[in-house]
KEKE-3310 file (N, C-alpha, C; in steps of 0.2 Angstrom, whole numbers, plus 5000, padded with zeros to 4 digits):
npx = (5120:5105:5097:5084:5072:5063:5046:5043:5038:5022:5021:5020:5012:5022:5033:5044:5048:5064:5069:5060:5052:5039:5025:5030:5028:5035:5047:5064:5075:5092:5104:5117:5114:5108:5093:5080:5067:5053:5042:5027:5029:5043:5048:5043:5050:5064:5064:5070:5084:5084:5079:5091:5099:5093:5088:5076:5060:5047:5032:5019:5010:4997:4989:4986:4975:4965:4949:4941:4934:4923:4917:4902:4892:4887:4897:4908)
npy = (5036:5035:5024:5025:5017:5021:5019:5008:5013:5009:4995:4997:4996:4999:4994:4981:4964:4958:4947:4941:4952:4953:4960:4967:4961:4959:4967:4967:4972:4973:4967:4972:4984:4986:4983:4972:4967:4957:4946:4937:4923:4921:4927:4917:4906:4910:4913:4906:4909:4922:4927:4925:4935:4947:4963:4967:4962:4967:4961:4960:4951:4948:4956:4950:4942:4950:4956:4969:4983:4988:4978:4968:4959:4947:4944:4940)
npz = (5207:5198:5187:5176:5168:5154:5149:5135:5118:5111:5099:5081:5065:5057:5062:5060:5058:5062:5057:5046:5041:5043:5052:5068:5084:5096:5105:5109:5120:5121:5133:5130:5124:5111:5100:5095:5084:5083:5074:5080:5078:5075:5087:5097:5092:5094:5108:5120:5118:5117:5130:5137:5133:5134:5141:5143:5138:5127:5125:5114:5109:5113:5106:5095:5096:5102:5103:5094:5101:5094:5089:5086:5098:5093:5084:5090)
capx = (5117:5099:5095:5077:5070:5057:5042:5044:5032:5019:5024:5015:5012:5028:5038:5044:5052:5071:5070:5056:5049:5032:5024:5033:5024:5040:5053:5069:5081:5098:5109:5122:5111:5104:5086:5078:5060:5052:5035:5026:5032:5050:5049:5042:5056:5070:5063:5075:5090:5083:5079:5098:5103:5088:5087:5069:5056:5041:5028:5012:5007:4990:4985:4984:4969:4961:4943:4940:4929:4918:4914:4896:4892:4886:4902:4913)
capy = (5037:5030:5023:5025:5014:5024:5014:5008:5015:5003:4994:4999:4992:5001:4990:4975:4958:4959:4940:4940:4957:4953:4965:4965:4961:4959:4971:4964:4977:4969:4970:4976:4991:4986:4982:4968:4967:4950:4944:4932:4917:4921:4928:4911:4902:4912:4915:4904:4912:4929:4928:4925:4941:4952:4967:4968:4960:4970:4956:4963:4946:4947:4960:4946:4938:4954:4958:4976:4986:4990:4972:4966:4953:4941:4942:4938)
capz = (5200:5197:5181:5175:5161:5152:5145:5127:5115:5108:5092:5076:5059:5054:5066:5056:5061:5059:5053:5040:5038:5045:5058:5074:5090:5101:5105:5113:5122:5123:5138:5127:5122:5105:5100:5090:5083:5080:5074:5085:5076:5077:5094:5100:5090:5097:5115:5125:5117:5118:5137:5140:5132:5134:5147:5143:5132:5127:5121:5112:5105:5115:5102:5089:5098:5105:5099:5093:5105:5090:5086:5088:5102:5089:5080:5095)
cpx = (5111:5098:5087:5075:5063:5053:5043:5037:5028:5021:5018:5016:5018:5034:5038:5049:5059:5073:5067:5053:5042:5031:5026:5028:5029:5046:5058:5074:5086:5101:5114:5120:5108:5097:5085:5070:5059:5044:5034:5029:5040:5052:5048:5048:5062:5070:5068:5082:5090:5083:5086:5101:5099:5088:5080:5066:5049:5036:5021:5008:4999:4986:4983:4977:4964:4955:4942:4934:4923:4914:4907:4896:4892:4892:4908:4914)
cpy = (5032:5030:5022:5022:5018:5019:5014:5010:5009:5002:4995:4995:4994:4997:4983:4970:4959:4952:4940:4946:4958:4959:4962:4966:4960:4963:4968:4969:4973:4972:4974:4983:4991:4984:4977:4968:4960:4950:4939:4925:4916:4923:4922:4906:4903:4914:4912:4907:4920:4931:4928:4931:4947:4956:4967:4965:4963:4965:4959:4958:4945:4951:4956:4943:4943:4956:4965:4978:4987:4984:4970:4960:4947:4939:4940:4931)
cpz = (5200:5190:5180:5168:5160:5148:5138:5124:5112:5101:5087:5070:5055:5057:5063:5059:5058:5056:5047:5037:5040:5051:5064:5080:5097:5100:5111:5114:5124:5129:5136:5124:5115:5106:5094:5090:5080:5079:5079:5084:5078:5084:5098:5098:5094:5105:5120:5124:5119:5126:5140:5139:5132:5141:5148:5137:5132:5122:5120:5108:5107:5110:5096:5090:5101:5100:5099:5097:5101:5087:5090:5093:5098:5085:5084:5095)
residu = (MET:THR:THR:VAL:LEU:THR:PRO:ALA:SER:PRO:LEU:THR:ALA:ALA:ASP:ARG:CYS:ASP:ARG:CYS:GLY:ALA:GLN:ALA:TYR:LEU:ARG:VAL:VAL:LEU:ALA:SER:GLY:GLY:GLU:LEU:LEU:PHE:CYS:ALA:HIS:HIS:GLY:ARG:LYS:PHE:GLU:PRO:GLU:LEU:LYS:LYS:ILE:ALA:ALA:GLU:ILE:GLN:ASP:GLU:THR:ASP:ARG:LEU:THR:ALA:VAL:PRO:ALA:SER:THR:GLU:ASP:GLU:GLU:ARG)
# end
């Protein structure tokens, strides 16, 4: 039997941190089968512990510093 992991869908503004309710930028799929969502702050805070129990970590914190494509060069 082959197990195929399907790519996780991108996180949206509707995805909220399980700790504080802020927008989630990290999805942690647990080895036990559950899922947790964290904002960047709580993702960094709990990172060492999460790495021990995670099957997969989807990190989209790079979106926090991304410059929109429509931004004028002098605004960058």
